[in-house]
C-alpha positions in Angstrom: -6.2 11.7 -9.0 -9.6 12.3 -10.6 -11.6 15.2 -9.2 -14.1 13.8 -6.7 -15.6 15.0 -3.5 -13.7 13.8 -0.4 -15.5 12.8 2.7 -15.8 15.5 5.3 -14.2 13.3 7.9 -10.3 12.9 7.6 -10.5 9.5 9.0 -12.9 8.4 6.4 -10.7 10.0 3.7 -7.7 7.9 5.0 -9.8 4.9 5.2 -11.0 5.4 1.5 -7.3 5.2 0.4 -6.0 2.4 2.5 -9.2 0.6 3.4 -7.9 -3.0 3.0 -5.3 -5.0 4.8 -3.8 -5.7 1.3 -3.1 -2.0 0.6 -1.6 -1.4 4.0 0.7 -4.3 3.4 1.6 -2.9 0.2 2.5 0.4 1.6 4.6 -1.6 4.3 6.5 -3.3 1.6 7.1 -0.1 -0.5 8.3 1.9 2.5 11.5 -0.1 2.1 11.9 1.1 -1.5 10.9 0.2 -5.0 9.5 -3.3 -5.6 8.6 -5.3 -8.6 5.1 -7.0 -9.0 6.7 -10.5 -8.3 8.5 -9.2 -5.2 5.2 -7.7 -3.8 3.3 -10.9 -4.6 5.8 -13.1 -2.9 6.1 -11.0 0.2 2.2 -10.6 0.8 1.2 -14.0 1.8 -2.4 -14.9 0.5 -3.0 -12.2 -1.9 -4.0 -13.1 -5.5 -2.5 -11.6 -8.5 -5.9 -10.2 -9.5 -6.5 -8.6 -6.1 -2.8 -7.3 -6.1 -3.2 -5.8 -9.5 -6.4 -4.2 -8.7 -5.2 -2.6 -5.5 -1.9 -1.3 -7.2 -4.2 0.4 -9.9 -6.5 1.9 -7.1 -3.3 3.1 -5.1 -1.9 4.7 -8.3 -5.1 6.4 -9.2 -5.2 7.7 -5.5 -1.7 9.2 -5.9 -0.1 6.8 -3.4 2.5 5.1 -5.7 3.8 5.2 -9.3 4.1 2.5 -11.7 7.1 2.4 -14.1 7.0 0.0 -17.0 10.4 -0.9 -18.7 10.2 -1.7 -22.4 11.7 -5.2 -22.1 10.8 -8.7 -22.9 9.2 -9.8 -20.6 8.2 -6.4 -19.4 9.5 -5.3 -16.0 7.2 -3.1 -13.8 8.2 -1.5 -10.7 6.2 0.4 -8.0 7.4 3.2 -5.9 5.5 5.1 -3.3 4.9 8.8 -4.0 5.6 11.6 -1.5 1.9 11.2 -0.5 2.3 7.3 0.0 5.5 7.9 1.9 3.6 10.4 4.2 1.6 7.4 5.5 4.9 6.0 7.3 3.8 7.6 10.7 0.4 5.9 10.4 1.9 2.6 9.8 4.6 3.1 12.5 1.6 3.7 14.9 -0.1 0.7 13.9 3.2 -1.5 14.6 3.5 0.0 18.0 -0.2 -0.6 18.8 -0.1 -4.0 17.3 3.0 -4.9 19.4 1.4 -3.7 22.5 -1.8 -5.5 21.8 0.1 -8.8 21.3 2.0 -8.3 24.6 -1.3 -7.9 26.4 -3.1 -10.7 25.0 -0.6 -13.4 24.1 -0.6 -16.3 26.7 
């Protein structure tokens, strides 16, 4: 990760790293293990290839995931959460619990 000044507020720092719904969904999918680009694209409904590529690059630069390119034709690229990325699991678990409670309260 390049050296830069992080926000004083820890919530703002977290949002800086996972500020889009797409990044949260990428993390959700990678919590299950290493995935290829095509697998991520297929599992995240509505994301364009350009946006997925951009977010994966941002997340790699932020230290949340690693990208491994295999020297094959066509090239195979795999993405895996780093220890830092994996440390977001409790955050996502809390989001799942909160979302389920919200849905129970407001559905029908």
